[in-house]
N, CA and C atoms as an extended XYZ file, in Angstrom:
591
Properties=species:S:1:pos:R:3:atomname:S:1:resname:S:1:resid:I:1 pbc="F F F"
N       111.681       95.472       87.272 N   MET     1
C       110.251       95.408       86.887 CA  MET     1
C       109.588       93.910       86.050 C   MET     1
N       108.969       93.218       85.892 N   THR     2
C       108.954       91.959       85.202 CA  THR     2
C       108.059       92.713       83.485 C   THR     2
N       109.037       92.602       82.647 N   SER     3
C       109.133       92.861       80.979 CA  SER     3
C       107.671       92.439       80.448 C   SER     3
N       107.034       93.194       79.678 N   PRO     4
C       105.801       93.031       79.177 CA  PRO     4
C       105.667       91.823       78.768 C   PRO     4
N       106.786       90.923       78.398 N   ARG     5
C       106.776       89.573       77.778 CA  ARG     5
C       106.608       88.825       78.577 C   ARG     5
N       107.464       88.950       79.747 N   THR     6
C       107.199       87.659       81.280 CA  THR     6
C       106.070       88.263       81.697 C   THR     6
N       105.256       89.151       81.396 N   ALA     7
C       103.764       89.166       82.080 CA  ALA     7
C       102.985       88.310       81.286 C   ALA     7
N       103.273       87.912       80.483 N   PHE     8
C       102.425       86.539       79.818 CA  PHE     8
C       102.164       85.546       80.626 C   PHE     8
N       103.762       85.113       80.948 N   LEU     9
C       104.184       84.043       82.367 CA  LEU     9
C       103.754       84.012       83.687 C   LEU     9
N       103.803       85.615       83.987 N   THR    10
C       103.560       85.820       85.593 CA  THR    10
C       102.078       85.652       85.610 C   THR    10
N       100.763       86.478       84.779 N   ALA    11
C        99.602       86.404       85.042 CA  ALA    11
C        99.147       85.301       85.293 C   ALA    11
N        99.455       84.138       84.012 N   PRO    12
C        98.800       83.145       84.002 CA  PRO    12
C        98.783       82.284       85.608 C   PRO    12
N       100.151       82.417       85.945 N   VAL    13
C       100.701       81.669       87.348 CA  VAL    13
C        99.962       82.006       88.209 C   VAL    13
N        99.955       83.526       88.672 N   LEU    14
C        99.373       84.131       89.373 CA  LEU    14
C        98.004       84.001       89.759 C   LEU    14
N        97.140       83.509       88.583 N   MET    15
C        95.697       83.466       88.559 CA  MET    15
C        95.419       81.771       88.834 C   MET    15
N        96.800       80.792       88.428 N   GLY    16
C        96.743       79.272       88.917 CA  GLY    16
C        96.791       79.591       90.133 C   GLY    16
N        97.883       80.128       90.635 N   ALA    17
C        97.789       80.254       92.471 CA  ALA    17
C        96.499       80.511       93.228 C   ALA    17
N        95.871       81.378       92.589 N   TYR    18
C        94.528       81.981       93.356 CA  TYR    18
C        93.844       80.734       93.090 C   TYR    18
N        93.822       80.097       92.022 N   GLY    19
C        92.621       79.013       92.085 CA  GLY    19
C        93.159       77.764       92.822 C   GLY    19
N        94.220       77.652       93.353 N   VAL    20
C        95.132       76.483       93.925 CA  VAL    20
C        94.693       76.684       95.531 C   VAL    20
N        95.036       77.933       95.562 N   LEU    21
C        94.562       78.630       97.071 CA  LEU    21
C        92.830       78.678       97.394 C   LEU    21
N        92.429       78.671       96.493 N   ARG    22
C        90.856       78.968       96.556 CA  ARG    22
C        90.047       77.614       97.219 C   ARG    22
N        90.588       76.659       96.165 N   ILE    23
C        90.633       75.096       96.501 CA  ILE    23
C        91.042       74.620       97.664 C   ILE    23
N        92.048       74.905       98.383 N   ILE    24
C        92.718       74.890       99.675 CA  ILE    24
C        91.531       75.508      100.631 C   ILE    24
N        91.633       76.720      100.339 N   ASP    25
C        90.730       77.074      101.485 CA  ASP    25
C        89.464       76.845      101.729 C   ASP    25
N        88.915       76.053      100.402 N   GLY    26
C        87.241       75.388      100.610 CA  GLY    26
C        87.652       74.188      101.253 C   GLY    26
N        88.610       73.519      101.581 N   LEU    27
C        88.397       72.093      102.035 CA  LEU    27
C        88.050       72.054      103.268 C   LEU    27
N        87.595       72.952      104.176 N   ASP    28
C        86.865       72.956      105.292 CA  ASP    28
C        85.331       73.184      105.372 C   ASP    28
N        85.131       73.139      104.193 N   GLY    29
C        83.784       73.249      104.079 CA  GLY    29
C        83.470       74.833      103.494 C   GLY    29
N        84.112       76.081      103.942 N   SER    30
C        83.965       77.225      103.573 CA  SER    30
C        84.894       77.982      103.076 C   SER    30
N        84.340       79.255      102.679 N   ARG    31
C        86.229       80.177      101.811 CA  ARG    31
C        85.906       81.316      102.866 C   ARG    31
N        87.238       81.258      103.473 N   GLY    32
C        87.431       82.827      103.932 CA  GLY    32
C        86.618       82.733      105.788 C   GLY    32
N        87.019       83.646      106.556 N   PRO    33
C        88.536       84.239      106.203 CA  PRO    33
C        89.806       83.587      106.613 C   PRO    33
N        91.238       84.394      106.552 N   GLY    34
C        92.028       83.362      106.577 CA  GLY    34
C        93.184       83.655      105.809 C   GLY    34
N        94.177       82.964      105.993 N   ALA    35
C        95.475       83.190      105.274 CA  ALA    35
C        95.444       82.978      103.677 C   ALA    35
N        94.845       81.340      103.348 N   ALA    36
C        94.821       81.137      102.055 CA  ALA    36
C        93.379       82.402      101.322 C   ALA    36
N        92.806       82.490      101.844 N   TRP    37
C        91.784       83.606      101.355 CA  TRP    37
C        92.309       84.953      100.725 C   TRP    37
N        93.210       85.349      101.786 N   THR    38
C        93.889       86.169      101.862 CA  THR    38
C        94.986       86.515      100.650 C   THR    38
N        95.920       85.399      100.688 N   VAL    39
C        97.202       84.842      100.151 CA  VAL    39
C        96.226       85.088       98.428 C   VAL    39
N        95.649       84.055       98.612 N   GLY    40
C        94.827       83.991       97.184 CA  GLY    40
C        94.161       85.191       96.046 C   GLY    40
N        93.867       86.214       97.251 N   HIS    41
C        92.961       87.262       96.650 CA  HIS    41
C        94.118       88.070       96.255 C   HIS    41
N        95.464       88.262       96.655 N   LEU    42
C        96.313       88.875       96.590 CA  LEU    42
C        97.184       88.656       95.087 C   LEU    42
N        97.124       87.296       94.784 N   CYS    43
C        97.366       86.379       93.692 CA  CYS    43
C        96.673       87.007       92.504 C   CYS    43
N        95.414       87.008       93.172 N   PHE    44
C        94.891       87.150       91.967 CA  PHE    44
C        94.715       88.814       91.441 C   PHE    44
N        94.878       89.905       92.370 N   LEU    45
C        94.993       90.816       92.046 CA  LEU    45
C        96.558       91.465       91.264 C   LEU    45
N        97.679       90.707       91.775 N   GLY    46
C        98.614       90.748       91.077 CA  GLY    46
C        99.049       90.268       89.672 C   GLY    46
N        98.020       89.280       89.347 N   SER    47
C        97.392       89.077       88.097 CA  SER    47
C        97.047       89.808       87.069 C   SER    47
N        96.288       90.891       87.831 N   LEU    48
C        95.523       91.572       87.111 CA  LEU    48
C        96.494       92.855       86.528 C   LEU    48
N        97.193       93.387       87.175 N   VAL    49
C        98.171       93.941       87.173 CA  VAL    49
C        99.123       93.674       85.964 C   VAL    49
N        99.404       92.098       85.935 N   PHE    50
C       100.557       91.907       84.824 CA  PHE    50
C        99.233       91.455       83.452 C   PHE    50
N        98.231       90.965       83.570 N   PHE    51
C        97.422       90.922       82.347 CA  PHE    51
C        97.029       92.321       81.632 C   PHE    51
N        97.006       93.477       82.269 N   VAL    52
C        97.099       94.436       81.912 CA  VAL    52
C        98.098       94.916       81.062 C   VAL    52
N        99.646       94.940       81.893 N   ARG    53
C       100.777       95.267       81.131 CA  ARG    53
C       100.702       94.063       79.670 C   ARG    53
N       100.426       92.880       79.629 N   GLY    54
C       100.540       92.364       78.489 CA  GLY    54
C        99.101       92.881       77.794 C   GLY    54
N        98.497       92.977       77.961 N   PHE    55
C        97.196       93.988       77.030 CA  PHE    55
C        97.754       95.026       76.746 C   PHE    55
N        98.555       95.652       76.943 N   GLY    56
C        99.492       96.714       76.030 CA  GLY    56
C       100.207       96.415       75.514 C   GLY    56
N       100.828       95.271       75.189 N   ALA    57
C       101.857       94.744       74.526 CA  ALA    57
C       100.889       94.143       73.367 C   ALA    57
N        99.882       93.381       73.325 N   MET    58
C        99.204       92.753       72.953 CA  MET    58
C        98.687       94.076       71.495 C   MET    58
N        98.348       94.913       72.169 N   ARG    59
C        97.650       96.039       71.354 CA  ARG    59
C        99.211       96.509       70.226 C   ARG    59
N       100.403       96.919       71.002 N   ALA    60
C       101.352       97.189       70.141 CA  ALA    60
C       101.647       96.093       69.018 C   ALA    60
N       101.580       94.777       69.324 N   TRP    61
C       101.701       93.888       68.195 CA  TRP    61
C       100.403       93.661       67.300 C   TRP    61
N        99.527       94.175       67.557 N   ALA    62
C        98.335       94.505       66.644 CA  ALA    62
C        98.334       95.297       65.785 C   ALA    62
N        99.567       96.396       65.949 N   GLY    63
C        99.509       97.267       65.194 CA  GLY    63
C        99.077       98.593       65.262 C   GLY    63
N        98.459       98.724       66.977 N   HIS    64
C        97.880      100.131       67.426 CA  HIS    64
C        95.852      100.551       66.369 C   HIS    64
N        95.840       99.431       66.383 N   ASN    65
C        94.613       99.627       65.394 CA  ASN    65
C        93.427       99.864       66.217 C   ASN    65
N        92.125       99.983       65.548 N   LEU    66
C        91.007      100.587       66.669 CA  LEU    66
C        90.574       99.364       66.920 C   LEU    66
N        90.476       98.280       66.429 N   LEU    67
C        90.165       97.161       67.320 CA  LEU    67
C        90.696       96.494       68.455 C   LEU    67
N        91.990       96.382       68.201 N   SER    68
C        92.985       96.728       69.375 CA  SER    68
C        92.785       97.649       70.418 C   SER    68
N        92.747       98.388       69.959 N   THR    69
C        92.387       99.754       70.740 CA  THR    69
C        91.116       99.573       71.852 C   THR    69
N        90.287       98.847       71.149 N   VAL    70
C        88.975       98.692       71.886 CA  VAL    70
C        89.120       97.502       72.785 C   VAL    70
N        89.950       96.569       71.939 N   GLY    71
C        89.971       95.408       73.190 CA  GLY    71
C        91.279       95.795       74.432 C   GLY    71
N        91.847       96.535       74.302 N   LEU    72
C        92.785       97.086       75.297 CA  LEU    72
C        91.683       97.824       76.370 C   LEU    72
N        91.086       98.525       76.263 N   TRP    73
C        90.496       99.450       76.822 CA  TRP    73
C        88.814       98.463       77.608 C   TRP    73
N        88.395       97.776       77.123 N   THR    74
C        87.878       97.267       77.539 CA  THR    74
C        87.864       96.280       78.623 C   THR    74
N        89.492       95.584       78.360 N   GLY    75
C        90.023       94.736       79.129 CA  GLY    75
C        90.363       95.400       80.162 C   GLY    75
N        90.703       96.326       79.986 N   ILE    76
C        91.333       97.334       81.237 CA  ILE    76
C        90.025       97.914       82.044 C   ILE    76
N        88.894       98.278       81.288 N   ALA    77
C        87.756       98.438       82.078 CA  ALA    77
C        87.131       97.245       83.164 C   ALA    77
N        87.169       96.156       82.380 N   GLY    78
C        87.187       94.940       83.308 CA  GLY    78
C        87.794       94.304       84.433 C   GLY    78
N        89.224       94.991       84.327 N   ALA    79
C        90.044       94.636       85.249 CA  ALA    79
C        89.719       95.517       86.161 C   ALA    79
N        89.348       96.783       86.103 N   VAL    80
C        89.355       97.575       87.165 CA  VAL    80
C        88.107       97.200       88.051 C   VAL    80
N        87.045       96.613       86.996 N   ALA    81
C        85.822       96.040       88.038 CA  ALA    81
C        86.133       94.924       88.940 C   ALA    81
N        86.982       94.215       88.345 N   LEU    82
C        87.934       93.058       89.364 CA  LEU    82
C        88.512       93.120       90.013 C   LEU    82
N        89.171       94.220       90.124 N   THR    83
C        90.038       95.194       91.115 CA  THR    83
C        89.090       95.658       92.121 C   THR    83
N        88.366       95.973       91.956 N   VAL    84
C        87.210       96.683       93.192 CA  VAL    84
C        86.777       95.795       93.713 C   VAL    84
N        86.327       94.337       92.924 N   GLN    85
C        85.995       92.961       93.920 CA  GLN    85
C        86.546       92.475       94.565 C   GLN    85
N        87.365       92.203       93.911 N   PHE    86
C        88.822       91.714       94.824 CA  PHE    86
C        89.378       92.457       95.922 C   PHE    86
N        89.086       94.034       95.859 N   LEU    87
C        89.704       94.686       97.538 CA  LEU    87
C        88.999       94.617       98.450 C   LEU    87
N        87.113       94.488       97.425 N   ILE    88
C        86.025       94.396       98.754 CA  ILE    88
C        86.637       92.934       99.447 C   ILE    88
N        86.468       91.850       98.451 N   ASP    89
C        86.594       90.620       99.208 CA  ASP    89
C        88.148       90.736      100.287 C   ASP    89
N        88.850       91.476       99.821 N   LEU    90
C        89.855       91.160      100.863 CA  LEU    90
C        89.345       92.265      102.143 C   LEU    90
N        88.842       93.164      101.766 N   THR    91
C        88.118       93.975      103.149 CA  THR    91
C        87.598       93.405      103.971 C   THR    91
N        86.179       92.890      103.600 N   VAL    92
C        85.537       91.894      103.929 CA  VAL    92
C        86.035       90.856      104.885 C   VAL    92
N        87.309       90.205      104.155 N   GLY    93
C        88.145       89.108      104.858 CA  GLY    93
C        88.950       89.614      106.275 C   GLY    93
N        89.206       90.803      105.702 N   PHE    94
C        90.079       91.412      107.089 CA  PHE    94
C        89.091       91.878      108.459 C   PHE    94
N        87.651       91.826      108.041 N   LEU    95
C        87.029       92.693      109.002 CA  LEU    95
C        85.918       91.870      109.743 C   LEU    95
N        86.037       90.295      108.976 N   SER    96
C        84.863       89.727      109.654 CA  SER    96
C        86.106       88.212      110.614 C   SER    96
N        85.237       88.182      111.641 N   ALA    97
C        85.326       87.170      112.338 CA  ALA    97
C        85.600       85.522      112.079 C   ALA    97
N        84.387       85.495      111.281 N   ASP    98
C        84.190       84.010      110.680 CA  ASP    98
C        83.190       84.548      109.059 C   ASP    98
N        83.210       83.055      108.394 N   HIS    99
C        82.469       83.112      107.175 CA  HIS    99
C        81.184       83.737      107.343 C   HIS    99
N        80.475       83.457      108.531 N   GLY   100
C        79.120       83.991      108.862 CA  GLY   100
C        78.806       85.478      108.812 C   GLY   100
N        80.154       86.085      109.380 N   ALA   101
C        79.879       87.428      109.348 CA  ALA   101
C        80.576       88.258      107.668 C   ALA   101
N        81.160       87.291      107.581 N   MET   102
C        81.832       88.023      106.071 CA  MET   102
C        80.342       87.886      105.084 C   MET   102
N        79.435       86.909      105.042 N   GLN   103
C        78.384       87.020      104.163 CA  GLN   103
C        77.156       88.026      104.794 C   GLN   103
N        77.520       88.476      105.688 N   GLU   104
C        76.437       89.465      106.286 CA  GLU   104
C        77.107       90.789      105.984 C   GLU   104
N        78.536       91.052      105.733 N   LEU   105
C        78.972       92.171      105.468 CA  LEU   105
C        78.962       92.467      103.992 C   LEU   105
N        79.170       90.873      102.605 N   PHE   106
C        78.809       91.097      101.705 CA  PHE   106
C        77.563       91.361      101.288 C   PHE   106
N        76.368       91.235      101.890 N   THR   107
C        75.192       91.454      101.782 CA  THR   107
C        74.962       92.864      101.803 C   THR   107
N        75.206       93.399      102.603 N   ARG   108
C        75.477       94.571      102.990 CA  ARG   108
C        76.010       95.984      102.112 C   ARG   108
N        77.114       95.306      101.512 N   ILE   109
C        77.922       96.195      100.621 CA  ILE   109
C        77.023       96.016       99.179 C   ILE   109
N        77.256       94.622       98.781 N   GLN   110
C        76.378       94.492       97.463 CA  GLN   110
C        74.797       95.224       97.478 C   GLN   110
N        74.313       95.351       98.345 N   ALA   111
C        72.750       96.124       98.601 CA  ALA   111
C        72.866       97.690       98.191 C   ALA   111
N        74.345       97.884       98.313 N   ILE   112
C        74.772       99.263       98.085 CA  ILE   112
C        74.274       99.775       96.191 C   ILE   112
N        73.457      100.604       95.906 N   PRO   113
C        73.340      101.088       94.510 CA  PRO   113
C        74.175      100.847       93.342 C   PRO   113
N        74.475      100.434       92.517 N   GLY   114
C        75.420      100.144       91.528 CA  GLY   114
C        76.344       99.193       91.727 C   GLY   114
N        76.777       98.779       93.125 N   VAL   115
C        77.967       97.956       93.034 CA  VAL   115
C        77.567       96.790       92.478 C   VAL   115
N        76.604       95.932       92.508 N   LEU   116
C        76.027       94.608       92.435 CA  LEU   116
C        76.201       94.471       90.694 C   LEU   116
N        75.457       95.718       90.185 N   PRO   117
C        75.877       95.597       88.405 CA  PRO   117
C        77.526       95.867       87.873 C   PRO   117
N        77.844       96.664       88.502 N   LEU   118
C        79.138       97.580       88.145 CA  LEU   118
C        80.120       96.382       88.586 C   LEU   118
N        80.375       95.696       89.451 N   VAL   119
C        81.570       95.204       90.626 CA  VAL   119
C        81.314       93.714       90.110 C   VAL   119
N        79.754       93.278       90.199 N   TYR   120
C        80.072       91.757       90.112 CA  TYR   120
C        79.547       90.974       88.697 C   TYR   120
N        78.874       91.806       88.272 N   ASP   121
C        77.582       91.390       87.208 CA  ASP   121
C        78.064       91.685       85.666 C   ASP   121
N        78.293       93.190       85.860 N   PHE   122
C        78.556       93.311       83.940 CA  PHE   122
C        79.868       93.914       83.844 C   PHE   122
N        80.419       94.417       84.989 N   GLY   123
C        81.916       94.975       84.699 CA  GLY   123
C        82.966       93.839       84.560 C   GLY   123
N        83.297       92.729       85.164 N   PRO   124
C        84.172       91.337       85.469 CA  PRO   124
C        84.224       90.873       83.612 C   PRO   124
N        83.042       90.930       83.211 N   PRO   125
C        83.027       90.201       81.971 CA  PRO   125
C        83.787       91.257       80.971 C   PRO   125
N        83.913       92.235       80.749 N   LEU   126
C        84.596       93.151       80.295 CA  LEU   126
C        86.328       92.671       80.034 C   LEU   126
N        86.404       92.303       81.158 N   PHE   127
C        88.075       91.771       81.077 CA  PHE   127
C        88.378       90.820       80.263 C   PHE   127
N        87.617       89.781       80.272 N   PHE   128
C        87.770       88.427       79.197 CA  PHE   128
C        87.292       88.847       77.665 C   PHE   128
N        86.097       89.834       77.566 N   VAL   129
C        86.261       90.225       76.352 CA  VAL   129
C        87.214       90.890       75.678 C   VAL   129
N        87.605       91.786       76.011 N   GLY   130
C        88.798       92.481       75.826 CA  GLY   130
C        90.140       91.594       75.569 C   GLY   130
N        90.527       90.605       76.346 N   GLN   131
C        91.377       89.782       76.490 CA  GLN   131
C        91.263       89.077       74.856 C   GLN   131
N        89.962       88.393       74.682 N   LEU   132
C        89.484       87.811       73.531 CA  LEU   132
C        89.452       88.271       72.399 C   LEU   132
N        89.125       89.885       72.159 N   ILE   133
C        89.947       90.274       70.981 CA  ILE   133
C        90.756       90.757       71.144 C   ILE   133
N        91.593       90.785       71.765 N   LEU   134
C        93.035       91.232       71.549 CA  LEU   134
C        93.780       89.729       70.980 C   LEU   134
N        93.463       88.713       71.590 N   VAL   135
C        94.259       87.435       71.282 CA  VAL   135
C        93.610       86.814       70.158 C   VAL   135
N        92.636       87.179       69.872 N   ALA   136
C        91.986       87.511       68.380 CA  ALA   136
C        92.664       88.051       66.969 C   ALA   136
N        92.821       89.034       67.655 N   GLN   137
C        93.879       89.817       66.783 CA  GLN   137
C        95.200       88.931       66.337 C   GLN   137
N        95.750       88.906       67.586 N   LEU   138
C        96.836       88.397       67.328 CA  LEU   138
C        97.326       86.933       66.803 C   LEU   138
N        96.301       86.036       66.467 N   ALA   139
C        95.742       85.169       65.818 CA  ALA   139
C        95.712       85.381       64.257 C   ALA   139
N        94.867       86.381       63.972 N   VAL   140
C        94.776       86.666       62.481 CA  VAL   140
C        96.218       87.052       61.765 C   VAL   140
N        97.243       87.846       62.850 N   ARG   141
C        98.156       88.684       62.111 CA  ARG   141
C        99.296       87.018       62.472 C   ARG   141
N        98.961       86.064       62.890 N   ARG   142
C        99.748       84.937       62.808 CA  ARG   142
C       100.879       85.136       64.230 C   ARG   142
N       100.659       86.276       64.780 N   ILE   143
C       101.569       86.077       66.058 CA  ILE   143
C       101.336       84.744       67.177 C   ILE   143
N       100.155       84.601       67.309 N   LEU   144
C        99.569       83.487       68.181 CA  LEU   144
C        98.970       82.429       66.826 C   LEU   144
N        98.855       81.143       67.883 N   LYS   145
C        98.321       80.335       66.792 CA  LYS   145
C        97.144       80.074       66.720 C   LYS   145
N        96.551       79.406       65.452 N   PRO   146
C        95.061       79.677       65.076 CA  PRO   146
C        94.098       79.471       66.066 C   PRO   146
N        94.609       78.273       67.462 N   TRP   147
C        93.699       77.942       67.980 CA  TRP   147
C        94.103       78.333       69.182 C   TRP   147
N        94.573       79.558       69.521 N   ALA   148
C        95.185       80.536       70.710 CA  ALA   148
C        93.575       80.816       71.379 C   ALA   148
N        92.824       81.594       70.219 N   PRO   149
C        91.831       82.461       70.754 CA  PRO   149
C        90.306       81.180       71.144 C   PRO   149
N        90.678       80.259       70.707 N   VAL   150
C        89.579       79.042       71.148 CA  VAL   150
C        89.763       78.356       72.862 C   VAL   150
N        91.372       78.303       73.000 N   LEU   151
C        91.879       78.397       74.174 CA  LEU   151
C        91.222       79.177       75.335 C   LEU   151
N        91.503       80.504       75.007 N   VAL   152
C        91.356       81.376       75.623 CA  VAL   152
C        89.723       81.388       76.321 C   VAL   152
N        89.334       81.599       75.096 N   LEU   153
C        87.594       81.204       75.301 CA  LEU   153
C        86.969       79.964       76.606 C   LEU   153
N        87.952       78.702       76.191 N   VAL   154
C        87.331       78.150       76.876 CA  VAL   154
C        87.942       78.151       78.508 C   VAL   154
N        89.226       79.214       78.693 N   SER   155
C        89.581       79.195       80.274 CA  SER   155
C        88.610       80.187       80.448 C   SER   155
N        88.090       81.122       80.026 N   THR   156
C        87.186       81.992       80.278 CA  THR   156
C        85.729       81.352       80.705 C   THR   156
N        85.332       80.147       80.141 N   THR   157
C        83.987       79.804       80.523 CA  THR   157
C        84.313       78.758       81.527 C   THR   157
N        85.301       78.415       81.644 N   LEU   158
C        85.814       76.877       82.426 CA  LEU   158
C        85.006       77.656       84.002 C   LEU   158
N        85.584       78.547       84.556 N   PRO   159
C        84.752       78.719       85.988 CA  PRO   159
C        83.127       79.109       86.361 C   PRO   159
N        82.671       78.826       85.079 N   PHE   160
C        80.974       79.153       84.938 CA  PHE   160
C        80.402       77.481       85.152 C   PHE   160
N        81.593       76.503       84.961 N   ALA   161
C        80.847       75.088       85.241 CA  ALA   161
C        81.204       74.708       86.810 C   ALA   161
N        82.485       75.221       86.984 N   THR   162
C        83.069       75.262       88.856 CA  THR   162
C        84.351       76.104       88.727 C   THR   162
N        84.429       76.740       89.746 N   LYS   163
C        85.833       77.841       90.037 CA  LYS   163
C        86.369       76.842       90.184 C   LYS   163
N        86.270       75.402       90.710 N   ASP   164
C        87.820       74.544       91.088 CA  ASP   164
C        88.495       74.555       89.597 C   ASP   164
N        88.228       74.810       88.426 N   LEU   165
C        88.623       74.618       87.307 CA  LEU   165
C        89.360       76.093       86.747 C   LEU   165
N        89.949       77.065       87.793 N   ILE   166
C        90.281       77.992       87.507 CA  ILE   166
C        91.761       77.540       87.307 C   ILE   166
N        92.424       76.795       88.124 N   PRO   167
C        93.939       76.173       87.590 CA  PRO   167
C        94.176       75.920       86.316 C   PRO   167
N        93.087       75.108       85.714 N   LEU   168
C        93.173       74.584       84.794 CA  LEU   168
C        92.764       75.449       83.403 C   LEU   168
N        92.092       76.512       83.666 N   GLY   169
C        91.815       77.697       82.915 CA  GLY   169
C        93.175       78.608       82.825 C   GLY   169
N        93.945       78.783       83.963 N   ALA   170
C        95.099       79.503       83.931 CA  ALA   170
C        96.468       78.495       83.192 C   ALA   170
N        96.194       77.639       83.007 N   ALA   171
C        97.164       76.761       81.801 CA  ALA   171
C        97.279       76.664       80.892 C   ALA   171
N        95.934       76.723       80.220 N   LEU   172
C        95.239       76.935       78.800 CA  LEU   172
C        95.686       78.518       78.777 C   LEU   172
N        95.662       79.097       79.544 N   LEU   173
C        96.402       80.751       78.858 CA  LEU   173
C        97.778       80.626       78.562 C   LEU   173
N        98.636       79.895       79.604 N   LEU   174
C        99.992       79.645       79.491 CA  LEU   174
C       100.400       79.213       78.163 C   LEU   174
N        99.346       78.097       77.806 N   LEU   175
C        99.404       77.482       76.527 CA  LEU   175
C        99.289       78.442       75.134 C   LEU   175
N        98.332       79.369       75.646 N   SER   176
C        98.130       80.106       74.377 CA  SER   176
C        99.102       81.431       74.673 C   SER   176
N        99.277       81.777       75.417 N   PHE   177
C       100.415       82.659       75.414 CA  PHE   177
C       102.017       82.764       75.308 C   PHE   177
N       102.166       81.495       74.986 N   ALA   178
C       103.603       80.521       74.834 CA  ALA   178
C       104.118       81.416       74.038 C   ALA   178
N       103.944       81.972       72.558 N   PRO   179
C       104.793       82.348       71.890 CA  PRO   179
C       104.881       83.908       71.982 C   PRO   179
N       103.944       84.611       73.158 N   LEU   180
C       104.626       85.902       73.663 CA  LEU   180
C       105.453       86.155       74.277 C   LEU   180
N       105.754       85.053       75.233 N   TYR   181
C       106.515       85.345       76.238 CA  TYR   181
C       107.640       84.679       75.824 C   TYR   181
N       107.825       84.310       74.398 N   ARG   182
C       109.239       83.928       73.776 CA  ARG   182
C       109.618       84.529       72.656 C   ARG   182
N       108.716       85.986       72.776 N   ARG   183
C       109.297       86.987       71.733 CA  ARG   183
C       110.290       87.940       72.331 C   ARG   183
N       111.330       88.428       71.246 N   ARG   184
C       112.383       88.910       71.580 CA  ARG   184
C       112.210       90.721       72.094 C   ARG   184
N       111.075       91.053       71.473 N   ALA   185
C       110.943       92.807       71.691 CA  ALA   185
C       109.369       92.757       71.767 C   ALA   185
N       108.763       93.857       72.378 N   VAL   186
C       107.363       94.804       71.898 CA  VAL   186
C       107.749       95.818       71.301 C   VAL   186
N       106.987       95.983       70.547 N   PRO   187
C       107.133       97.324       69.602 CA  PRO   187
C       106.788       98.202       70.546 C   PRO   187
N       107.442       99.664       69.677 N   HIS   188
C       107.138      100.679       70.970 CA  HIS   188
C       105.993      101.302       69.559 C   HIS   188
N       104.909      102.433       70.659 N   GLN   189
C       103.671      102.955       70.016 CA  GLN   189
C       104.511      104.237       68.938 C   GLN   189
N       104.263      104.203       68.014 N   PRO   190
C       104.643      105.344       67.300 CA  PRO   190
C       104.477      106.840       68.098 C   PRO   190
N       105.310      107.899       68.035 N   THR   191
C       105.626      109.076       68.078 CA  THR   191
C       105.308      110.143       67.393 C   THR   191
N       104.929      111.165       67.268 N   SER   192
C       104.382      112.013       66.777 CA  SER   192
C       105.340      112.576       65.970 C   SER   192
N       106.886      112.498       66.282 N   LYS   193
C       107.866      112.929       65.261 CA  LYS   193
C       108.376      111.754       64.171 C   LYS   193
N       107.905      110.606       64.636 N   THR   194
C       108.094      109.309       64.162 CA  THR   194
C       106.668      109.504       62.515 C   THR   194
N       105.330      110.005       63.137 N   LEU   195
C       104.252      109.867       62.338 CA  LEU   195
C       104.777      110.855       61.372 C   LEU   195
N       105.377      112.268       61.773 N   ALA   196
C       105.727      113.191       60.866 CA  ALA   196
C       106.900      112.917       59.797 C   ALA   196
N       107.575      112.088       59.966 N   ALA   197
C       108.875      111.904       59.528 CA  ALA   197
C       108.526      111.173       57.698 C   ALA   197
């Protein structure tokens, strides 16, 4: 299994792969359904698994303090929302014969009360907020470079300009996380016995 350290390498690579496949999928003027749509979304789902694994290591390096715990659970909440969103995308892709059918099915799903705000509007940003909190904590502790939070913030905002910049954002994350996947060990959370000693 990938270690917490190598999760910082695997997560951005899979996110970048999603971005590249998304660009390829759109070369014909529409995205999905098809192999590029499916594989790309699976890559992104895989990246979320490794990001969350990395968030746990970040919290440990930050000393399990209150702010890092808030960052961890905020990031996890956002990851859950993104996971649901991408599972919906995959399901719609499997059930639709063409792009037009996908749009109709998306409209019906997003009309379900609560889906649009929780899964699309307000849930996913929590992932990026939590990530930024954790990265800022590690920068303060000098585990990450002082400019790492800036690069992470830029990587988060790039897709708002155009989602074609997702691969560039993933590259910025790789650069930001470099000290983490080079570290030798991830500290363990103190046990009750250790605290009592």
